[in-house]
C-alpha positions as CSV (number, residue, x, y, z in Angstrom):
1,M,-21.2,10.6,-11.6
2,R,-20.6,13.1,-8.7
3,N,-22.8,15.2,-6.7
4,K,-21.3,18.6,-8.3
5,I,-23.3,20.7,-5.1
6,A,-21.4,19.0,-2.2
7,N,-18.6,17.1,-4.1
8,V,-19.5,13.8,-3.0
9,P,-19.9,10.9,-5.2
10,E,-23.3,9.6,-5.7
11,K,-24.4,7.9,-2.7
12,V,-25.4,4.3,-4.3
13,E,-21.5,4.6,-5.8
14,I,-20.6,4.7,-2.3
15,K,-22.4,1.8,-1.3
16,K,-21.3,-0.2,-4.3
17,A,-17.7,0.9,-3.3
18,V,-18.0,-0.8,0.4
19,N,-19.4,-3.9,-1.2
20,Q,-16.8,-4.0,-3.7
21,Y,-14.1,-3.6,-1.2
22,C,-15.1,-6.3,1.1
23,K,-15.5,-8.6,-1.9
24,E,-12.0,-7.9,-3.2
25,K,-10.4,-8.3,0.4
26,G,-12.7,-11.4,1.5
27,I,-14.3,-9.5,4.8
28,S,-17.4,-8.9,6.3
29,K,-19.3,-5.5,6.8
30,C,-18.3,-5.9,10.5
31,E,-14.6,-6.4,9.6
32,F,-14.8,-3.5,7.2
33,G,-16.0,-1.3,10.2
34,I,-13.2,-2.3,12.4
35,K,-10.6,-1.6,9.7
36,S,-12.1,1.9,8.7
37,G,-13.3,3.0,12.1
38,I,-16.8,3.5,10.7
39,S,-19.6,2.5,13.1
40,D,-21.9,-0.6,12.6
41,A,-25.1,1.9,12.8
42,T,-23.5,3.9,9.8
43,L,-22.9,0.8,7.7
44,S,-26.5,0.0,8.5
45,N,-27.8,2.9,7.4
46,L,-25.6,2.9,4.3
47,E,-26.8,-0.6,3.2
48,N,-30.4,0.2,3.8
49,E,-30.0,3.4,1.7
50,K,-31.1,5.9,4.7
51,W,-29.2,8.8,3.3
52,D,-31.2,11.1,5.6
53,K,-29.0,9.7,8.6
54,L,-25.5,10.0,6.6
55,S,-23.9,13.5,6.4
56,N,-21.7,14.4,3.5
57,A,-18.7,14.4,5.7
58,M,-19.4,10.8,6.6
59,L,-20.1,9.6,3.2
60,M,-16.8,11.2,2.0
61,N,-14.9,9.4,5.0
62,I,-16.3,6.0,3.7
63,W,-15.5,7.0,0.0
64,N,-12.2,8.1,0.7
65,F,-11.4,4.7,2.9
66,C,-12.5,2.4,0.0
67,N,-10.4,4.2,-2.5
68,R,-7.4,4.7,-0.2
69,N,-5.5,2.3,-2.1
70,M,-6.8,2.8,-5.5
71,V,-4.9,3.9,-8.3
72,D,-6.7,6.0,-11.2
73,E,-4.4,4.5,-13.9
74,L,-2.4,1.5,-14.0
75,F,0.3,0.6,-16.8
76,S,1.7,-2.7,-16.7
77,T,5.3,-1.7,-16.7
78,T,8.1,-3.9,-16.3
79,D,8.6,-2.6,-12.6
80,F,4.9,-2.8,-11.8
81,V,4.7,-6.5,-13.1
82,S,7.8,-7.3,-11.3
83,A,6.3,-5.8,-8.0
84,F,3.3,-7.9,-8.4
85,K,5.6,-11.0,-8.9
86,I,7.6,-10.5,-5.9
87,C,4.8,-10.2,-3.7
88,D,3.4,-13.2,-5.0
89,K,6.8,-14.9,-4.3
90,A,6.5,-13.5,-0.9
91,R,3.3,-14.8,-0.1
92,K,4.2,-18.3,-1.5
93,Y,7.3,-18.9,0.2
94,H,6.7,-16.6,3.1
95,F,9.9,-14.6,2.3
96,M,10.7,-11.2,3.8
97,V,11.6,-9.1,0.7
98,G,13.0,-5.5,0.8
99,L,11.6,-3.9,-2.3
100,I,13.9,-0.6,-3.0
101,A,13.1,2.1,-5.5
102,D,13.8,5.7,-6.0
103,T,11.0,8.1,-5.5
104,G,8.6,8.4,-8.3
105,M,9.5,5.4,-9.7
106,G,5.9,3.8,-9.3
107,K,6.7,1.5,-6.2
108,T,3.7,2.8,-3.7
109,T,1.5,2.8,-6.8
110,A,2.3,-1.0,-7.6
111,I,2.2,-2.0,-3.9
112,C,-0.9,-0.2,-3.3
113,A,-2.6,-2.0,-6.1
114,Y,-1.6,-5.2,-4.9
115,S,-2.8,-4.7,-1.3
116,R,-6.4,-4.7,-2.6
117,R,-6.1,-8.6,-2.7
118,K,-7.4,-10.8,0.0
119,N,-5.1,-11.4,3.1
120,V,-2.8,-8.7,2.2
121,F,-2.2,-5.9,4.7
122,Y,-1.1,-2.3,3.7
123,I,0.9,-0.3,6.3
124,C,2.4,3.2,5.3
125,Y,5.1,3.8,8.3
126,D,5.7,7.3,9.1
127,K,8.4,9.0,11.6
128,T,5.6,10.0,14.0
129,M,4.4,6.3,14.8
130,N,5.8,4.6,17.8
131,P,5.9,0.9,18.0
132,R,2.5,0.8,19.8
133,Q,0.8,3.0,17.1
134,F,2.4,0.7,14.3
135,F,0.7,-2.6,15.8
136,L,-2.5,-0.8,16.7
137,A,-2.6,0.1,12.9
138,L,-1.7,-3.4,11.8
139,L,-4.2,-5.0,14.3
140,R,-6.9,-2.6,12.6
141,E,-5.7,-3.7,9.2
142,L,-6.6,-7.5,10.5
143,A,-9.8,-6.0,11.6
144,Y,-8.9,-7.2,15.0
145,P,-9.7,-4.7,17.5
146,F,-7.3,-5.1,20.4
147,E,-5.3,-2.6,22.8
148,S,-2.7,-4.0,25.4
149,N,0.9,-4.1,26.0
150,L,3.1,-4.3,23.1
151,N,4.1,-7.9,23.8
152,E,0.4,-8.7,24.0
153,M,-0.4,-6.7,20.9
154,I,2.6,-8.3,18.9
155,N,1.2,-11.9,19.8
156,R,-2.3,-11.2,18.9
157,A,-1.2,-9.8,15.5
158,A,0.9,-12.9,14.8
159,D,-1.9,-15.5,16.1
160,E,-4.1,-13.7,13.6
161,L,-1.7,-13.7,10.6
162,N,-1.0,-17.5,11.5
163,K,-4.8,-18.2,10.8
164,L,-4.7,-17.1,7.5
165,E,-3.6,-18.7,4.2
166,N,-0.7,-16.9,2.7
167,P,-0.8,-13.6,4.1
168,L,1.4,-10.7,3.4
169,I,2.1,-7.6,5.4
170,I,3.2,-4.6,3.1
171,I,5.1,-2.0,5.0
172,D,5.6,1.2,2.8
173,E,8.5,4.0,3.5
174,A,10.3,1.2,5.4
175,G,13.7,3.3,4.9
176,K,12.1,5.7,7.9
177,L,12.0,2.6,10.3
178,N,14.2,3.4,13.1
179,Q,16.1,0.7,15.3
180,T,13.6,0.1,18.1
181,M,10.7,-0.4,15.4
182,I,13.1,-2.7,13.6
183,L,13.7,-4.6,16.8
184,Y,10.0,-5.1,17.2
185,L,9.4,-6.2,13.6
186,H,12.2,-8.7,14.3
187,V,9.9,-10.2,16.9
188,L,7.2,-10.3,14.8
189,R,8.8,-11.7,11.9
190,D,10.1,-14.6,14.1
191,K,6.7,-15.5,15.1
192,I,5.2,-15.6,11.6
193,R,8.0,-16.4,9.3
194,G,6.4,-20.0,8.5
195,N,3.3,-18.8,7.5
196,C,3.3,-15.1,6.4
197,G,5.1,-13.0,3.8
198,V,6.6,-9.3,4.3
199,I,7.5,-6.7,2.0
200,L,9.6,-3.8,3.4
201,A,9.2,-1.1,0.6
202,G,11.5,2.0,0.7
203,M,14.2,4.1,-1.0
204,P,17.7,2.8,-1.8
205,Y,19.0,4.1,1.2
206,F,16.8,1.7,3.1
207,K,19.3,-1.2,2.2
208,D,22.3,1.2,2.6
209,N,21.4,2.0,6.0
210,L,20.7,-1.6,7.2
211,L,24.1,-2.6,5.8
212,K,25.8,0.3,7.7
213,M,24.2,-0.5,10.9
214,A,24.7,-4.3,10.5
215,A,28.4,-3.4,10.1
216,K,28.3,-1.4,13.2
217,E,26.9,-4.3,15.1
218,K,23.9,-2.2,16.1
219,E,21.5,-4.3,18.2
220,G,19.4,-6.7,16.4
221,I,20.2,-5.1,13.0
222,P,22.5,-7.9,11.6
223,E,20.1,-10.6,12.7
224,F,17.2,-8.8,11.0
225,L,19.1,-7.9,7.9
226,R,19.8,-11.8,7.8
227,R,16.1,-12.3,7.6
228,I,15.5,-10.4,4.6
229,N,15.6,-13.3,1.9
230,L,15.4,-11.2,-1.2
231,W,16.3,-7.8,-2.4
232,H,14.3,-6.4,-5.5
233,S,15.2,-3.1,-7.2
234,F,13.1,-1.4,-9.8
235,V,14.9,-0.9,-13.3
236,G,12.8,2.3,-14.5
237,L,10.8,2.9,-17.4
238,Q,11.6,1.2,-20.6
239,P,11.5,3.4,-23.9
240,I,8.7,1.2,-25.3
241,E,6.6,1.7,-22.1
242,I,7.0,5.5,-22.3
243,D,5.9,5.5,-25.9
244,E,2.8,3.5,-24.9
245,I,1.9,6.0,-21.8
246,C,2.2,8.7,-24.0
247,K,0.1,7.7,-26.9
248,A,-2.5,6.5,-24.3
249,H,-2.7,9.9,-23.2
250,G,-2.9,11.4,-26.5
251,I,0.7,12.6,-27.2
252,N,1.7,11.5,-30.5
253,D,4.2,13.8,-31.5
254,P,7.3,11.7,-32.1
255,N,9.6,14.9,-31.1
256,R,7.6,15.3,-28.0
257,I,7.8,11.5,-27.1
258,K,11.4,11.3,-27.8
259,E,12.0,14.2,-25.2
260,L,9.6,12.1,-22.7
261,K,11.9,9.0,-23.3
262,R,14.3,10.7,-21.2
263,K,12.2,10.2,-18.2
264,R,13.1,7.0,-16.3
265,R,10.9,7.6,-13.4
266,F,6.9,6.8,-13.8
267,G,6.2,10.0,-11.5
268,D,8.1,12.4,-13.4
269,L,6.6,11.2,-16.7
270,M,3.1,11.4,-15.4
271,N,3.9,14.9,-13.9
272,E,5.0,16.0,-17.4
273,I,1.9,14.6,-19.2
274,Y,-0.3,16.1,-16.6
275,L,1.2,19.5,-17.1
276,E,1.0,19.1,-21.0
277,K,-2.6,18.5,-20.5
278,V,-3.1,21.6,-18.4
279,M,-1.3,23.7,-21.0
280,R,-3.6,22.2,-23.6
281,E,-6.8,23.1,-21.0
282,E,-7.8,19.3,-21.2
283,I,-8.0,19.3,-17.3
C-alpha cells in the first residue's frame, strides 16, 4: 500500500525492499550503500525505523534503487526464456555473448529480470559515458569504491570479478558503444575471460556495425569480434503467447485477439493492451 499524500511507499515496505534486494544479490548493507550511493547513516536509520530522520525524497531514492531492475509483469515467452538460458550459458562457460533484438521485443525486460541474481552486474551504456565513467559504474556495481586512472580501474574491476563464482556482466544498449569503449572492453575481457561471462545486448545494428568495422580493419574491432563466442537473436512473440497475455489482461474477444496477434514485439502488444485498458477506464 502506498502513502497517497506523499506518493511514497509505506516506510516498512521500503525497509523490506532493501532486505530483499540484499538477499537476492547476496550482498551486505554496506555493499548496498556503495552500489546505491546511500550513506551508512541513512541505512542505519532505515534499519532502526528512525523515520523522522528520513525525508520522503531519500525514501523514494532508496525505493527506486531497489526496484530499478524490477519488472511489473513477467511472461515466460520464448524470448524471455531464451534470454535466461543464454545468460546461464554465458556464466557457466564464461562466454561473451551478443544478444540482439529489435526495440520493443522485451530484451531489456528479460536481462533486467536476470540481473537481480547474485554476482550479476548490469550496466546500461549511453553515449554520454566516457570510458572512465563506464568503469566507475562497473566498480560501483561491484560495490567496490575505487577511483584512479583507467588502467588501475580496469585492473581492479578484473580482480574483483575474478574473485567471484561465475560472475556475469550485462551491458545493455551495447549498440551505442564506440570504438574507444570497445577497445577498453577488449582489455577487460582478456583479463576476465577465464572466470566471467559477458552479455552485450543491443539492437540488430550492433552486430552489423561490428562486422562493417571489422571488414574495414578498424583498430581492435576484428579481435574483439572474434572474442564474441555466440550471437543470440530474439524471434518475437508466438501466437499462443499473445493469446495467453491477452487473456491475462482480460481481453477475451476472439476478433480482438486475432488483431493483436499481428504484433510480434512485446512492447507493441503491451502498449495496445494498456491503451485498451485506458479506453475502458480500468487505469
